[in-house]
LUMDRENNU-573139 format. One record per residue (C-alpha): residue in three letters; x, y, z. Coordinates in nm, 3 decimals, always signed. Example, Ala and Ser with C-alpha at 12.3 -4.5 7.8 and 13.67 -1.06 7.14 Angstrom:
<atoms>
ATOM type       X       Y       Z
ATOM  ala  +1.230  -0.450  +0.780
ATOM  ser  +1.367  -0.106  +0.714
</atoms>
This chain:
<atoms>
ATOM type       X       Y       Z
ATOM  unk  -0.595  -2.585  -3.345
ATOM  unk  -0.564  -2.527  -2.970
ATOM  unk  -0.306  -2.847  -2.925
ATOM  unk  -0.130  -2.745  -3.203
ATOM  unk  +0.070  -2.483  -3.175
ATOM  unk  +0.447  -2.485  -3.197
ATOM  unk  +0.740  -2.283  -3.135
ATOM  unk  +0.600  -2.115  -2.900
ATOM  unk  +0.734  -2.092  -2.516
ATOM  unk  +0.590  -2.268  -2.183
ATOM  unk  +0.425  -1.929  -2.085
ATOM  unk  +0.306  -1.791  -2.472
ATOM  unk  +0.121  -2.163  -2.490
ATOM  unk  -0.054  -2.061  -2.193
ATOM  unk  -0.125  -1.705  -2.223
ATOM  unk  -0.224  -1.793  -2.611
ATOM  unk  -0.451  -2.082  -2.446
ATOM  unk  -0.649  -1.907  -2.216
ATOM  unk  -0.703  -1.604  -2.408
ATOM  unk  -0.843  -1.826  -2.678
ATOM  unk  -1.058  -2.073  -2.333
ATOM  unk  -1.242  -1.691  -2.253
ATOM  unk  -1.349  -1.687  -2.653
ATOM  unk  -1.698  -1.677  -2.657
ATOM  unk  -1.715  -1.918  -2.927
ATOM  unk  -1.799  -2.229  -2.811
ATOM  unk  -1.541  -2.465  -2.947
ATOM  unk  -1.315  -2.274  -2.915
ATOM  unk  -1.277  -2.228  -2.561
ATOM  unk  -1.402  -2.559  -2.487
ATOM  unk  -1.087  -2.687  -2.681
ATOM  unk  -0.845  -2.456  -2.510
ATOM  unk  -0.979  -2.487  -2.173
ATOM  unk  -0.873  -2.896  -2.271
ATOM  unk  -0.536  -2.821  -2.398
ATOM  unk  -0.484  -2.631  -2.096
ATOM  unk  -0.524  -2.894  -1.827
ATOM  unk  -0.144  -2.988  -1.939
ATOM  unk  +0.006  -2.695  -1.896
ATOM  unk  +0.225  -2.665  -1.510
ATOM  unk  +0.111  -2.377  -1.288
ATOM  unk  +0.431  -2.259  -1.323
ATOM  unk  +0.418  -2.182  -1.759
ATOM  unk  +0.088  -2.017  -1.552
ATOM  unk  +0.269  -1.754  -1.346
ATOM  unk  +0.589  -1.625  -1.584
ATOM  unk  +0.282  -1.543  -1.799
ATOM  unk  +0.163  -1.355  -1.559
ATOM  unk  +0.467  -1.114  -1.469
ATOM  unk  +0.455  -0.974  -1.841
ATOM  unk  +0.397  -0.659  -1.800
ATOM  unk  +0.216  -0.685  -2.176
ATOM  unk  +0.008  -1.013  -1.996
ATOM  unk  -0.313  -1.053  -2.183
ATOM  unk  -0.590  -0.958  -1.922
ATOM  unk  -0.805  -1.260  -2.053
ATOM  unk  -0.563  -1.443  -1.953
ATOM  unk  -0.586  -1.290  -1.589
ATOM  unk  -0.949  -1.311  -1.589
ATOM  unk  -0.879  -1.703  -1.710
ATOM  unk  -0.641  -1.762  -1.363
ATOM  unk  -0.828  -1.567  -1.081
ATOM  unk  -1.167  -1.777  -1.182
ATOM  unk  -0.989  -2.111  -1.255
ATOM  unk  -0.642  -2.148  -1.077
ATOM  unk  -0.660  -1.875  -0.813
ATOM  unk  -0.595  -2.195  -0.583
ATOM  unk  -0.270  -2.273  -0.721
ATOM  unk  +0.062  -2.163  -0.524
ATOM  unk  +0.136  -1.819  -0.618
ATOM  unk  -0.169  -1.768  -0.890
ATOM  unk  -0.324  -1.509  -0.721
ATOM  unk  -0.009  -1.345  -0.590
ATOM  unk  +0.118  -1.311  -0.944
ATOM  unk  -0.232  -1.136  -1.008
ATOM  unk  -0.181  -0.895  -0.696
ATOM  unk  +0.174  -0.781  -0.873
ATOM  unk  +0.087  -0.716  -1.229
ATOM  unk  -0.021  -0.374  -1.214
ATOM  unk  -0.215  -0.395  -1.522
ATOM  unk  -0.408  -0.689  -1.382
ATOM  unk  -0.794  -0.623  -1.401
ATOM  unk  -1.011  -0.515  -1.095
ATOM  unk  -1.268  -0.814  -1.166
ATOM  unk  -1.036  -1.056  -1.141
ATOM  unk  -0.854  -0.936  -0.874
ATOM  unk  -1.181  -0.966  -0.675
ATOM  unk  -1.209  -1.338  -0.819
ATOM  unk  -0.949  -1.418  -0.712
ATOM  unk  -0.985  -1.234  -0.311
ATOM  unk  -1.022  -1.609  -0.120
ATOM  unk  -0.704  -1.694  -0.199
ATOM  unk  -0.507  -1.435  -0.185
ATOM  unk  -0.218  -1.434  +0.092
ATOM  unk  -0.152  -1.182  +0.348
ATOM  unk  +0.125  -1.059  +0.188
ATOM  unk  -0.065  -1.043  -0.099
ATOM  unk  -0.361  -0.833  +0.055
ATOM  unk  -0.087  -0.600  +0.175
ATOM  unk  +0.110  -0.558  -0.139
ATOM  unk  -0.222  -0.432  -0.239
ATOM  unk  -0.308  -0.177  +0.114
ATOM  unk  +0.012  -0.076  +0.027
ATOM  unk  -0.127  +0.089  -0.281
ATOM  unk  -0.391  +0.279  -0.203
ATOM  unk  -0.437  +0.446  -0.520
ATOM  unk  -0.542  +0.126  -0.693
ATOM  unk  -0.839  +0.010  -0.355
ATOM  unk  -1.034  +0.350  -0.394
ATOM  unk  -1.060  +0.281  -0.709
ATOM  unk  -1.266  -0.065  -0.680
ATOM  unk  -1.481  -0.073  -0.405
ATOM  unk  -1.529  -0.392  -0.488
ATOM  unk  -1.263  -0.549  -0.473
ATOM  unk  -1.187  -0.390  -0.092
ATOM  unk  -1.627  -0.518  -0.062
ATOM  unk  -1.426  -0.860  -0.110
ATOM  unk  -1.104  -0.858  +0.109
ATOM  unk  -1.258  -0.819  +0.395
ATOM  unk  -1.383  -1.166  +0.419
ATOM  unk  -1.100  -1.289  +0.252
ATOM  unk  -0.966  -1.597  +0.477
ATOM  unk  -0.616  -1.499  +0.523
ATOM  unk  -0.635  -1.127  +0.586
ATOM  unk  -0.474  -1.051  +0.957
ATOM  unk  -0.676  -0.853  +1.181
ATOM  unk  -0.521  -0.512  +1.155
ATOM  unk  -0.611  -0.539  +0.724
ATOM  unk  -0.922  -0.609  +0.863
ATOM  unk  -0.964  -0.352  +1.014
ATOM  unk  -0.797  -0.134  +0.788
ATOM  unk  -1.084  -0.235  +0.508
ATOM  unk  -1.385  -0.263  +0.637
ATOM  unk  -1.262  +0.138  +0.715
ATOM  unk  -1.197  +0.186  +0.344
ATOM  unk  -1.557  -0.042  +0.327
ATOM  unk  -1.785  +0.190  +0.505
ATOM  unk  -1.599  +0.527  +0.382
ATOM  unk  -1.691  +0.387  +0.011
ATOM  unk  -1.993  +0.328  +0.111
ATOM  unk  -2.065  +0.651  +0.253
ATOM  unk  -1.921  +0.796  -0.066
ATOM  unk  -2.191  +0.678  -0.323
ATOM  unk  -2.485  +0.759  -0.021
ATOM  unk  -2.337  +1.141  -0.044
ATOM  unk  -2.311  +1.075  -0.443
ATOM  unk  -2.573  +1.261  -0.528
ATOM  unk  -2.533  +1.625  -0.345
ATOM  unk  -2.181  +1.615  -0.518
ATOM  unk  -2.336  +1.612  -0.792
ATOM  unk  -2.573  +1.820  -0.768
ATOM  unk  -2.518  +2.139  -0.999
ATOM  unk  -2.447  +2.470  -0.810
ATOM  unk  -2.692  +2.673  -0.688
ATOM  unk  -2.651  +3.049  -0.892
ATOM  unk  -2.600  +3.244  -0.571
ATOM  unk  -2.277  +3.027  -0.492
ATOM  unk  -2.003  +3.287  -0.447
ATOM  unk  -1.676  +3.195  -0.520
ATOM  unk  -1.476  +3.356  -0.319
ATOM  unk  -1.633  +3.269  -0.015
ATOM  unk  -1.364  +2.981  -0.023
ATOM  unk  -1.384  +2.758  +0.235
ATOM  unk  -1.021  +2.715  +0.388
ATOM  unk  -0.856  +2.360  +0.389
ATOM  unk  -0.954  +2.269  +0.745
ATOM  unk  -1.340  +2.392  +0.662
ATOM  unk  -1.318  +2.153  +0.343
ATOM  unk  -1.161  +1.851  +0.451
ATOM  unk  -1.467  +1.836  +0.775
ATOM  unk  -1.682  +1.798  +0.495
ATOM  unk  -1.496  +1.494  +0.324
ATOM  unk  -1.519  +1.163  +0.413
ATOM  unk  -1.226  +0.882  +0.407
ATOM  unk  -1.287  +0.824  +0.089
ATOM  unk  -1.240  +1.115  -0.081
ATOM  unk  -0.977  +1.240  +0.218
ATOM  unk  -0.823  +0.979  +0.107
ATOM  unk  -0.774  +1.048  -0.276
ATOM  unk  -0.648  +1.431  -0.140
ATOM  unk  -0.360  +1.216  +0.013
ATOM  unk  -0.235  +1.064  -0.210
ATOM  unk  -0.294  +1.344  -0.524
ATOM  unk  -0.324  +1.641  -0.320
ATOM  unk  +0.045  +1.952  -0.214
ATOM  unk  +0.205  +1.921  +0.033
ATOM  unk  -0.010  +2.149  +0.229
ATOM  unk  -0.268  +1.866  +0.223
ATOM  unk  -0.065  +1.636  +0.385
ATOM  unk  +0.098  +1.829  +0.617
ATOM  unk  -0.290  +1.826  +0.721
ATOM  unk  -0.397  +1.484  +0.665
ATOM  unk  -0.043  +1.282  +0.823
ATOM  unk  -0.205  +1.457  +1.149
ATOM  unk  -0.539  +1.275  +0.991
ATOM  unk  -0.729  +1.048  +1.278
ATOM  unk  -0.806  +0.831  +1.040
ATOM  unk  -0.496  +0.553  +0.968
ATOM  unk  -0.543  +0.466  +0.657
ATOM  unk  -0.615  +0.847  +0.546
ATOM  unk  -0.262  +0.889  +0.767
ATOM  unk  -0.101  +0.584  +0.515
ATOM  unk  -0.216  +0.726  +0.238
ATOM  unk  -0.011  +1.018  +0.305
ATOM  unk  +0.277  +0.817  +0.315
ATOM  unk  +0.172  +0.667  -0.052
ATOM  unk  +0.152  +0.995  -0.261
ATOM  unk  +0.396  +1.013  -0.577
ATOM  unk  +0.449  +1.399  -0.543
ATOM  unk  +0.570  +1.308  -0.143
ATOM  unk  +0.886  +1.465  -0.069
ATOM  unk  +1.238  +1.345  +0.154
ATOM  unk  +1.219  +1.665  +0.379
ATOM  unk  +0.850  +1.631  +0.406
ATOM  unk  +0.936  +1.273  +0.559
ATOM  unk  +1.163  +1.473  +0.745
ATOM  unk  +0.941  +1.696  +0.946
ATOM  unk  +0.698  +1.416  +0.955
ATOM  unk  +0.971  +1.179  +1.135
ATOM  unk  +0.989  +1.409  +1.423
ATOM  unk  +0.617  +1.461  +1.486
ATOM  unk  +0.516  +1.354  +1.801
ATOM  unk  +0.149  +1.392  +1.746
ATOM  unk  +0.181  +1.067  +1.506
ATOM  unk  +0.089  +0.706  +1.576
ATOM  unk  +0.367  +0.486  +1.646
ATOM  unk  +0.242  +0.285  +1.313
ATOM  unk  +0.314  +0.567  +1.089
ATOM  unk  +0.628  +0.655  +1.282
ATOM  unk  +0.707  +0.212  +1.218
ATOM  unk  +0.607  +0.292  +0.855
ATOM  unk  +0.832  +0.504  +0.787
ATOM  unk  +1.145  +0.328  +0.933
ATOM  unk  +1.111  +0.053  +0.765
ATOM  unk  +1.128  +0.231  +0.374
ATOM  unk  +1.487  +0.200  +0.347
ATOM  unk  +1.494  +0.484  +0.077
ATOM  unk  +1.374  +0.671  +0.306
ATOM  unk  +1.654  +0.569  +0.581
ATOM  unk  +1.939  +0.700  +0.374
ATOM  unk  +1.884  +0.995  +0.503
ATOM  unk  +2.068  +1.099  +0.797
ATOM  unk  +1.775  +1.335  +0.871
ATOM  unk  +1.545  +1.080  +0.937
ATOM  unk  +1.722  +0.824  +1.128
ATOM  unk  +1.806  +1.111  +1.327
ATOM  unk  +1.401  +1.250  +1.390
ATOM  unk  +1.311  +0.920  +1.466
ATOM  unk  +1.538  +0.840  +1.679
ATOM  unk  +1.496  +1.165  +1.913
ATOM  unk  +1.114  +1.140  +1.849
ATOM  unk  +0.993  +1.012  +2.166
ATOM  unk  +0.676  +0.856  +2.003
ATOM  unk  +0.932  +0.598  +1.750
ATOM  unk  +0.916  +0.258  +1.891
ATOM  unk  +1.201  +0.133  +2.117
ATOM  unk  +1.305  -0.167  +1.851
ATOM  unk  +1.325  +0.087  +1.560
ATOM  unk  +1.517  +0.338  +1.748
ATOM  unk  +1.806  +0.090  +1.892
ATOM  unk  +1.851  -0.044  +1.598
ATOM  unk  +1.922  +0.240  +1.425
ATOM  unk  +2.119  +0.451  +1.757
ATOM  unk  +2.473  +0.314  +1.618
ATOM  unk  +2.437  +0.509  +1.337
ATOM  unk  +2.423  +0.873  +1.535
ATOM  unk  +2.789  +1.116  +1.457
ATOM  unk  +2.896  +1.165  +1.862
ATOM  unk  +2.746  +1.470  +1.906
ATOM  unk  +2.433  +1.355  +1.801
ATOM  unk  +2.508  +1.032  +2.052
ATOM  unk  +2.599  +1.239  +2.296
ATOM  unk  +2.296  +1.536  +2.274
ATOM  unk  +2.065  +1.192  +2.297
ATOM  unk  +2.256  +1.080  +2.594
ATOM  unk  +2.160  +1.392  +2.766
ATOM  unk  +1.772  +1.454  +2.660
ATOM  unk  +1.439  +1.410  +2.832
ATOM  unk  +1.252  +1.376  +2.536
ATOM  unk  +1.366  +0.942  +2.540
ATOM  unk  +1.321  +0.683  +2.706
ATOM  unk  +1.572  +0.618  +2.997
ATOM  unk  +1.683  +0.327  +2.873
ATOM  unk  +1.767  +0.463  +2.468
ATOM  unk  +1.950  +0.749  +2.686
ATOM  unk  +2.105  +0.497  +2.923
ATOM  unk  +2.247  +0.287  +2.585
ATOM  unk  +2.371  +0.616  +2.403
ATOM  unk  +2.562  +0.678  +2.750
ATOM  unk  +2.682  +0.358  +2.691
ATOM  unk  +2.821  +0.378  +2.342
ATOM  unk  +2.934  +0.720  +2.425
ATOM  unk  +3.149  +0.526  +2.716
ATOM  unk  +3.268  +0.272  +2.515
ATOM  unk  +3.399  +0.448  +2.244
ATOM  unk  +3.580  +0.692  +2.505
ATOM  unk  +3.795  +0.403  +2.595
ATOM  unk  +4.118  +0.371  +2.565
ATOM  unk  +4.290  +0.063  +2.457
ATOM  unk  +4.526  -0.135  +2.715
</atoms>
């Protein structure tokens, strides 16, 4: 039955056989597993790239093919891939795939098991391991606090005595602040972008409700870390906004390699202001002055 499939493309055959290989009926599963040995990896990759790929296909690939080139990466790139499959494939994930997951914190925070598996992933770089360790610690703390959070409210609580935002945040652990950064409103994001935890800061920039006006404001904040400003600068969509570019250049905390690269985008007026600004590095100021002088040179 498993070897008699006809009129199917390679990816379709790979998916159907993978589904059968995960079947509870032993004979069916064994027959499909045997047939799968003749299916090329490229067909699995094509099948995994489909948005409607079967969960069984992902589970099969995670358990049996994660070490094959591109398979674990394909699992990560499919946003519908079950967290359990990603946990299985974690040891085989590339640095780039781990970063894709870190760039989608909402997906990570929903699966503490995945965070735990990635912490020890061989290809995670030091920065990624640090971020994952923070998430793991916060998830553990959240578990310890769950009983208290689920306890019923006492009868004498007065709804009128609601805590201010800062008071509420002070009582939250990292995981709770990450979730608030992803789902909260503008007021929460303004506060959380200054959070001492870099995972929380990253979460603010990943919020689907974040507006360009907010990013403009963030780009001018000298209280933000260089890492956060670098993330803003690496977002192509945001960098189409001149105000964001300008604010980054005039921000003394923005890494010099970014400001120097974007300098040519300034208008003549802003370039002149920058050339006399005492709040930016001397290298940037002097380069702006040289650009002005060069533009003002009359051709011989």
